[in-house]
N, C-alpha and C positions, 0 to 999 in steps of 0.2 A: 509604633509598636514598642512596648517596653523590652529592653534587652537587645534590641537590634542595632542601636546607634553605633556601638563599638565595632560592629561587623561591617559597617559601610565605610569603604575606603575613599570615597569622594570627599573633598575638603568641606563641602557644604553639608555633609551628612544626610543627603537626600538620595532617594532611589532614582537613578537616571534611566528612563526608559527610551531615551532617544540616542542610544549608543550609535557610534559612527557606522558599524557594520549593518545595523538595522535600517538606518536612514539611507545608506547607500543602496541597499537591496530594494527598498521601497521605491527609490528613484529609478532604478533600473527597470523594475516591474512597470512603473507608470509609463516610462518611455516605450517599453515594448508594447503595452496596450494601446498607446496613442499612435503608434506607427501604423500607417495605412498599409493593409495587406495587399499583396499582388492580386490581380484580377481573379486568379484561380486558386488563391490561398485563403484559408480561414483558420481560426484558432479553435481547437477542440478542447472543451472543458467537460468535466463530469458533473453529475448531480445525483441526488437521492430522491426517490418518490416516497410519499407518505405510506403507501400500501405495500411497497416492496423495497424497503431501504436496506435489506440484506439478502444475499443470494438464497439462503435457506428458505425464505418466504416464498420463493418462486415454485416450490414443490407443494404448496398448499393450494388446492383448487379454488377456495373462496378468495384467495388473495391475487390470483392471476385471471379471474373472470372479468368480463367486461371488455373495454377497449384495450387495444395493444399499448403497452407502456414502454417497451424497448424501441423507442423511436428517436430519430435525430431531430432536435429542435433547430429550425433555420429561420433567420430573420426574413421578412418579406422582401427587403431590398436584395439580399443575397439570393433568394429564390428566383427573383426576376433575372438577376445577373447570370445565374447558372442555368436558367431555363428549366427549373424543376417546379412541380406543383404539389400542393398539399395532398397527403395520403398516397402519394406515389413513391416508388422506390428510386433511390439515387445511389451512385457509386461514390463512396468516401475513400480517398486514397492518399497515402503519403509514401515516404521512402521505405517504410517498413511493412505496410499492409494495404490491401485493397479488398473491399467487400461491398455488397449491396445492402443498403439499410433503408427502412421505411422512413418517410419524412413527415414532420408536422410543421407547417409554416406558422410562425407565431412571433409576436413582438416581445415575448418574454425573454428573448436573448437579443443582445445588441448587434448591429451590423458588424460583420467580420468575425462573429463567434457562432459556433455550433455546439450542441450539447448532446451527449449520450449518457444514459443512466448507469449507475454503478451496479455491478454484480451479475450481469447477464453473460450469455455465451455458454449455454448448457448443452450444446450439441454432443461433446464427448461423454457427458454423464447420462445421456438418454437411456442407456441400457439398464441403469439401476435407479434413475429418477424419472419416472414415467411422466409426471405432470410437468416438471421443469423441462424435460426433453421435448415435450410437445409445444412449449413456449420458449424455445432456445434463445432467440435473440442473438445479439453480437456482444463481444467483450471489448470495451474501450481500451483495455490493456494491450490489445493487439496493435494499436496505433501509437502506443506510448514508447518514447525513446528513453531507455534507462541511462543514456549518457547525458541527458539534460536534467540536472539536479539543481535544487535551490542552493543559493550561496550560503544560507544560514541553516545549519543542521544541528550542530552541537559544539561544545567546547571541550578542550582537553582538561582532565583533572590532574595531569602530571606537569603540564607546562608551568614555568615560573615557580617551580618548587624543588624540593630536594630530589625528586624522582625524574626530573626532566631528562636525565641521561638515558632513560629507557626509550625515549622517543627516537625512532629511526626513520629517516626519509620523510619526516614530517607526520608520521603516523603514530598516534598514541595507542599502544596495544590494548589498553583498557577500553577504548572506544569501540573496538571491533572484536574484542574477546567474546567467544561463544559463537559469533557469526563466521569469523575467519578460522575457527578451530573446531568445526563441527566434527563429532565422532563418526558420523555416517560416511560410508564409502561411496561418495558421489564424485564421479570423474571430472566434472566441470563445475567449478564454483567461482563466482566473481563477486567480490565485496567492495563497495564504494565507501569512501569516507570523506566528508567535507567538514573541516574544523574552522570555527570562527573564534575571534577574541572579542569579548565584550567589556573587558576592564574589571571584571569581578572575579577574583580567584575562587576556585572550587576545589574540593578534595573529596575523598570517598564518603559514602554514606555508611552502610554497615555490611557491605558484601563485595563480591568480585564483579568484574565487568559483565560476566555472563547474565547477571540478573536483569540487565536492561536490554539484552538481545535475545534471551531465551524465548520470550513470548512470541516475538515476530518470527524467529526462525522455525519454531515448532508449529505455529499456525500455518506457515508455508508447507511444512512437511505433511500436516493434516490435509491440506488442499491437494497436494500431489498424490497422496494415498487415495483420496476420494476420486480424483481424476483417473487413477489407475484401477479403480474398482477393487481395492484391497483393504483388508482390516488394518487400521492405523497402527496397532501394536505389532502385528506380523510384518507389516511394511518396514517398520523401524528395525525389528530384530534381524531382518534379512540384510540390512545395511550395517550391522554391528558385528560382523564376523570376526574382525581383528581387534575388537574392543570387549574382551571377556567381562570386565568389571561393569561396564555400562549394560551389557547384555544380561548379566546376572541380576542387576537391580531391576531392569524392566520385566524380566521373567518373574521375579518375586512379586512385583506390583500386580502383574497379571494374575498370579496365583491367589494372593490374599484378597484381591478385589472381586474375585469371581467373574472376571472378564469373559464375556460371551455367553454367560448363563442367563436363563430367563429371569426377568426382573418384575418387581411389583408394578402395578398400574400407577402411572404418574412419575415413575423414575426412568432414567435413561443413562446411557454411557456417553 
C-alpha cells in the first residue's frame, strides 16, 4: 500500500501478523481445546441461528414458529456418557448457574462441547414482550464467568510514548475511559482491562477514550432499562441526579426529538 512503508517499524518493512502475543494465545487455546474434559465436564460455546440471530427477533411470531430453537446441542458420545436422550430435558450446571435445558443430540458439535444459542432468556421481559415471553428459553450468559477473559483484548495508546506516565498500576486510563467513569449513579460497577503488546505503536485517532466504550456501555444501559420495563430515557435521567449537565443535555434531546410522541408509519424510536 502506498504511503504505509514508513509507518512499519519492522526491519523488513512487512506487516507481521504472527506477533508473539497472538501466537501464544492461539497455542494456549489449542491446548485447552485438546485437553480431555473430566467425565462430567463439557465446554459451553454459543451460536447464532439464521432465523433468530438477535434477541429482538424472538418477539416476532413468524420467526419463533416451528421447532424450538433454544436447545442445547450435545454430541452423541456425550449424550451416551451423560445418559441423556434427544428432545429430552437435561440439567446444565457449573459453579455459577444451574438450569434445565432441552437437548438436541447431534454431531454438529464435537465431543466434549455443548452449544446454546445467543440472545434467549426472556422470562424477565414476559410482561411487556408477549411473544418472546412465551418462548423464553435460557440465557447462556448465566453460565458465563466474567473472570475468564481472553488474553488479547487491546493495546495501550499511551505506552512507549510521551504520555506513558499517565499509566497507573498497568492501566491505561484511555482504554477504560467512559466505562470506568460512567455518569450514572450505579452502586456496583466492575470494569476489566486486559492489555497486550504487539510491537506496533499506536496513538489517538480523533477523539477521547469514551468513543470506543460509549457504544458498549450504552447498549448495556438499554438492555437493563428494557429488563426493568422502563423508558430508556427516563431510566437514564433517574440515574443522573448529581450530573446536571448530562441531565440537561438528555432532557434537551428528549424535547427536540419529540420522544414518546406518536410517529409516522415506518419510523421508530
